[in-house]
NULUM-261926 format. One line per field, with one value per residue: residue number from 1; residue in one letter; chain; x, z, y of N, C-alpha, C in turn. Coordinates in steps of 0.1 Angstrom, whole numbers. Example, Ala and Ser with C-alpha at 12.3 -4.5 7.8 and 13.67 -1.06 7.14 Angstrom:
2
num	1|2
residu	a|s
chaine	A|A
n_u	132|128
n_w	78|71
n_v	-57|-22
ca_u	123|137
ca_w	78|71
ca_v	-45|-11
c_u	132|129
c_w	78|79
c_v	-33|0
//
This chain:
158
num	1|2|3|4|5|6|7|8|9|10|11|12|13|14|15|16|17|18|19|20|21|22|23|24|25|26|27|28|29|30|31|32|33|34|35|36|37|38|39|40|41|42|43|44|45|46|47|48|49|50|51|52|53|54|55|56|57|58|59|60|61|62|63|64|65|66|67|68|69|70|71|72|73|74|75|76|77|78|79|80|81|82|83|84|85|86|87|88|89|90|91|92|93|94|95|96|97|98|99|100|101|102|103|104|105|106|107|108|109|110|111|112|113|114|115|116|117|118|119|120|121|122|123|124|125|126|127|128|129|130|131|132|133|134|135|136|137|138|139|140|141|142|143|144|145|146|147|148|149|150|151|152|153|154|155|156|157|158
residu	m|t|h|v|t|i|y|t|d|g|s|a|r|k|n|p|a|g|p|g|g|y|g|a|i|l|e|v|t|d|a|s|g|t|l|h|t|r|e|l|s|q|g|y|v|r|t|t|n|n|r|m|e|l|m|g|a|i|a|a|l|e|a|l|k|m|p|c|e|v|e|l|w|s|d|s|q|y|l|i|n|a|f|t|q|r|w|i|e|g|w|i|k|k|n|w|m|r|t|k|t|e|p|v|k|n|v|d|l|w|k|r|l|l|q|a|a|a|p|h|q|i|t|w|k|w|i|r|g|h|n|g|h|p|q|n|e|r|c|d|q|l|a|t|s|a|a|d|s|g|h|l|i|e|d|p|g|a
chaine	A|A|A|A|A|A|A|A|A|A|A|A|A|A|A|A|A|A|A|A|A|A|A|A|A|A|A|A|A|A|A|A|A|A|A|A|A|A|A|A|A|A|A|A|A|A|A|A|A|A|A|A|A|A|A|A|A|A|A|A|A|A|A|A|A|A|A|A|A|A|A|A|A|A|A|A|A|A|A|A|A|A|A|A|A|A|A|A|A|A|A|A|A|A|A|A|A|A|A|A|A|A|A|A|A|A|A|A|A|A|A|A|A|A|A|A|A|A|A|A|A|A|A|A|A|A|A|A|A|A|A|A|A|A|A|A|A|A|A|A|A|A|A|A|A|A|A|A|A|A|A|A|A|A|A|A|A|A
n_u	763|772|804|814|837|839|851|851|848|846|843|846|848|856|843|819|793|803|812|812|820|817|834|835|845|838|845|845|852|850|838|858|880|885|890|866|859|842|838|824|812|802|795|785|768|766|775|784|814|808|783|790|807|788|772|789|790|763|757|773|762|736|740|743|728|716|712|742|773|791|821|828|848|860|874|862|855|831|811|818|820|794|781|799|803|778|762|741|720|713|706|683|667|663|647|661|677|705|710|688|682|696|695|703|725|721|700|683|701|712|689|685|708|705|684|695|715|701|694|718|747|768|801|817|844|872|897|928|929|946|969|983|970|959|932|918|931|924|897|896|906|886|864|873|878|852|840|853|845|826|803|780|754|724|724|698|695|714
n_w	810|783|767|734|708|675|643|608|573|537|504|469|438|406|409|401|406|406|420|455|491|527|558|593|626|659|692|726|760|788|823|836|823|799|765|740|707|676|642|612|579|544|511|480|449|430|435|453|464|484|493|505|525|542|548|563|588|594|596|618|639|639|649|676|706|727|739|736|744|719|701|669|643|611|578|560|549|539|554|581|581|575|600|619|607|604|581|576|591|577|552|560|568|544|531|522|501|485|470|454|432|433|446|477|477|482|501|511|526|544|559|571|585|604|618|629|645|664|691|704|719|701|691|664|645|625|607|591|562|551|565|582|606|627|631|612|589|590|587|561|548|554|540|513|508|511|489|469|473|460|473|471|476|465|462|470|466|448
n_v	832|812|814|815|810|816|808|815|808|812|798|799|783|793|818|842|817|791|759|758|763|763|768|763|768|761|770|762|766|746|745|733|740|727|726|725|716|721|713|725|721|725|718|733|732|753|786|816|833|853|844|820|829|841|819|803|817|816|788|782|798|788|763|766|759|773|807|826|842|854|855|862|854|864|864|879|909|918|904|911|939|946|945|958|983|990|987|970|979|1002|991|976|997|1009|992|969|979|991|1014|1037|1023|999|968|951|924|889|888|869|853|872|878|854|851|872|863|839|851|866|855|858|874|891|897|910|902|910|891|889|871|841|843|828|823|798|787|802|794|766|768|777|755|736|748|749|722|712|724|710|684|668|661|678|703|720|755|774|802|810
ca_u	761|784|812|818|845|836|859|844|854|838|851|839|856|850|834|807|785|809|811|817|818|820|840|834|850|832|853|840|860|840|841|870|891|887|885|858|859|834|840|813|814|792|798|774|770|767|773|794|822|801|772|796|811|776|767|798|785|749|758|779|752|724|745|742|715|711|718|756|781|799|831|828|860|859|883|853|851|817|804|821|816|779|777|807|801|763|756|729|709|709|699|670|659|660|640|671|682|718|707|674|680|704|691|713|727|721|691|679|711|713|678|687|719|700|676|704|722|692|695|732|754|779|812|821|859|879|910|934|929|958|980|989|962|956|918|914|936|916|884|898|907|872|856|878|876|838|837|859|842|817|791|775|740|720|722|686|696|725
ca_w	796|777|757|722|698|662|631|596|560|526|492|457|427|395|415|407|400|405|432|467|504|539|569|605|639|672|704|739|771|799|836|841|815|788|752|731|693|666|629|603|565|534|497|472|434|423|445|452|476|495|499|514|537|550|552|574|600|596|601|632|648|640|657|690|712|737|738|740|742|708|694|656|635|597|570|551|553|535|565|593|580|576|614|626|600|605|568|576|596|566|542|565|568|530|526|515|489|487|465|449|421|435|458|484|472|492|511|518|537|554|568|578|595|615|627|637|654|673|705|710|720|692|688|651|644|612|608|578|556|545|572|592|619|626|629|599|578|590|581|546|543|554|529|499|507|509|476|460|478|452|481|470|476|458|469|463|463|439
ca_v	829|805|821|807|817|810|812|811|811|807|797|795|780|800|828|837|807|778|752|765|757|771|761|770|762|766|766|765|761|743|750|726|745|719|732|717|722|715|718|724|725|720|722|737|730|766|796|827|834|860|836|810|836|842|805|798|823|811|775|782|803|779|751|769|754|783|820|826|853|849|862|856|859|860|872|885|923|919|900|918|954|948|947|968|996|992|987|962|988|1011|982|973|1010|1012|980|960|985|999|1028|1037|1013|987|960|944|910|878|892|856|849|883|877|841|854|880|854|831|859|873|851|858|887|888|907|907|905|907|886|889|858|835|850|819|820|783|785|807|784|754|771|778|741|730|754|744|707|710|728|700|671|660|659|692|705|732|768|779|816|814
c_u	774|791|817|826|843|846|851|851|845|847|842|849|849|840|831|802|793|806|817|815|821|827|838|839|844|841|846|849|850|845|854|882|894|881|878|857|850|836|827|817|803|796|785|777|774|764|783|802|815|790|778|802|799|772|776|793|771|749|763|769|740|728|744|728|709|718|733|762|791|809|832|839|858|869|875|849|836|808|806|817|801|774|786|806|786|756|742|717|704|701|685|661|655|653|649|676|695|717|693|671|688|701|704|713|726|711|686|688|713|702|680|698|714|691|685|712|714|693|708|737|767|788|817|835|864|893|915|935|943|970|986|982|957|941|913|919|928|903|885|899|894|864|860|876|861|834|842|854|834|804|784|760|737|719|710|687|706|720
c_w	790|766|746|713|685|651|619|584|549|514|481|446|415|399|404|400|398|418|444|480|515|549|582|617|650|683|716|750|783|812|841|833|803|775|744|717|684|653|620|589|556|521|489|457|427|433|443|465|488|501|509|526|547|556|563|587|604|602|615|642|650|648|672|696|722|734|743|738|731|703|680|648|621|590|559|556|549|547|577|593|580|590|620|620|599|591|569|581|585|555|547|564|554|523|517|501|493|482|460|439|423|448|464|479|484|503|518|529|547|564|577|589|607|624|635|648|666|688|712|711|712|690|674|649|631|615|593|573|551|552|583|605|618|624|616|587|578|584|565|541|543|543|515|498|505|495|466|463|469|460|482|470|468|467|463|460|453|424
c_v	823|814|812|815|809|816|807|815|805|807|794|793|787|810|839|825|794|770|759|758|767|762|769|761|769|761|771|759|759|748|744|731|737|725|722|724|714|721|715|727|719|726|725|736|743|777|807|827|841|852|825|816|837|829|800|804|818|797|774|787|795|767|754|766|763|796|820|840|848|860|856|863|854|869|879|899|925|915|909|933|956|951|958|982|999|993|981|970|997|1003|979|986|1013|1000|971|965|992|1013|1027|1027|1000|980|954|930|901|881|880|852|859|881|864|844|863|872|845|838|865|868|854|873|885|900|902|911|901|901|885|874|854|842|841|817|806|781|790|798|771|756|772|764|734|735|749|729|704|713|717|686|662|657|673|692|718|744|775|794|820|815
//
């Protein structure tokens, strides 16, 4: 199984409901030891930071063409803890409710993320943001540049 390392980040200006974007980096080392890198980003007219954090992971996983062993790094505790702390299992069990009266936010993207993640073996890893890690810093650049680019699309769930 191919091993892929993914780094993701999301950004929103005027959070919530301002322009935003995500950035993702996919890294694969081939059999000859050559590192291949792919960068992804997209900006949205009106969104939230958490939605963009999720979209970074979704876009990266949807870009994979076959089942892979994935190490996914994000500075979003919202994203990482949903899996490492098993929040998502509880949300599903409670029909996407956090409490009896409070629904989970961004259910459309959580469902899309679960579908994108399904074919892969994923290890979810948290990395401290804005701490000098080259790939995390680059993802932040990709996300903020996408948010500021003027080439923005609609986020139907925002």
